[in-house]
N, C-alpha and C positions, 0 to 999 in steps of 0.2 A: 807561572810558577816553575815550569821546567827550565826556563831561561835563568831564573834566579838561582836554581840549584846548580846549573852549569857554571854560572859566574862564581857562586860560593866555592865550588870545587876548584876552579881555576885560580882563585885568589885566596886560597885557604890560609895563607900565611898573614894576610892583612887582618887588622883589628876591626875595621869597619868598611862596609861596601855601600857606597852611595849609588842609588839607581835613580836617574832623572828621566822623566818622560812627560808626555803631554797629558792633558786633563780629560782624556776620553773616559767614558763611564766605567769601562771594565778595568781601567788602571786604578780606580778608586772604589772598586766594589767591596762590599763587606766580606765576601768570600776570600778575596785576595788579601785584604788587610788583616783578617783573622789568621790566615795561613802564615803571613809574614810574622805576626806576633807570636804564634805558636812555634814557628821555626826558630825565631830568635830566642825564645825561652828555652827550647831544647839545646840550642847551641851554647847558651851561657853556662850550661852544666858540663860542657866539654872543655878539655884543656886548650883547644885551639879552634880557630875558625872565626870569620868575621861576622859581626852583627850587620844585618841588612837594614838600611834606612832608605825609605822611599822619599824622593824629593820631587813632587810634581811641579811642572812649570806652570806659570800663571795661565789662566784661560785667555785665549786670543793672542798668544805669544808664540805662534808657530815658527816665527823667524829665529827664535832661540833654540829650536830643536833641529839640529843639523840633519837628522834622519828624514825630516819632512821634505827637505830639498832633494835628498837622494831618492826617496820614494816617488816624488813628483817627477823627477827626471826619468826614472824607470817607466813610470806610467806613460809619459809623453813618448818615450823612445820605443816602447815595446807593446803597449796595450792600445793606446788611442789609434784610431784608423787602421786597426788590424782585423783580420778575418781568419783566425785560427780554425782549423778543421776539428780540433778536439782540445780538451783541457790539457792533455799531456803535451801537445805542441806548444801551448802557451806557457806551461811550466818550464819546458825546455828553453824557450826564448827568454824567459825571465832569468833562469839560471845562467844562460850564456851571457846575458847582459851583465849580471853581477860578477861573473868570473872575469870577463874582459875588463870591467871597470876596476875590480880589485887588483888585477895584474897591472893595469896602467898605474894605479897609485903605489903599488909596490915598486915599480920601475921608476916612478917619478914622485917620490914622497912630497907631500905638501900638507900643511896644517889645515884641518877642516874648518870651515867657517871664516876664512881669512877676510872675505869681503865685509862681514859683520864687524870683525874686530878692528879693521883698518878705518872704518868710517866714524864720523862724529854722529852718533845715533840721535842726538837732539836736533841737529841741523838737517839730517837726512831721514827723518822719521817717515816721510811719505814713500821713500824708496823701500824702506823695510816693510811697510804695510802692503805695498804692491808686490813684494816678494822678489824684487830684482836684485 
């Protein structure tokens, strides 16, 4: 809900804000959907501000969610086979990983998910299922 408020404020001039994410239980919780409905009702009474529309991805379609690949890469690079002395050390390693990754993409911009969009998804469905 905090993220949705941040996005609402960042894109306040837009008329609609589509939020796409996977189908984990908390993304479709009654508390969240009620909050979004109430938030949208309040915003409709205001002169400006986007309506928030939640667009969940289909179940078992992680390959459509670019963030899954990002989090998977971070997990492999930072968390697996690690032995951090404390939680703070792991948090620092995660932050460092994302700062370096973000700087790399700022220096070398590239469209996210290009492998997915360049392939013939019907012919290469096994590749998608394997996550390659």
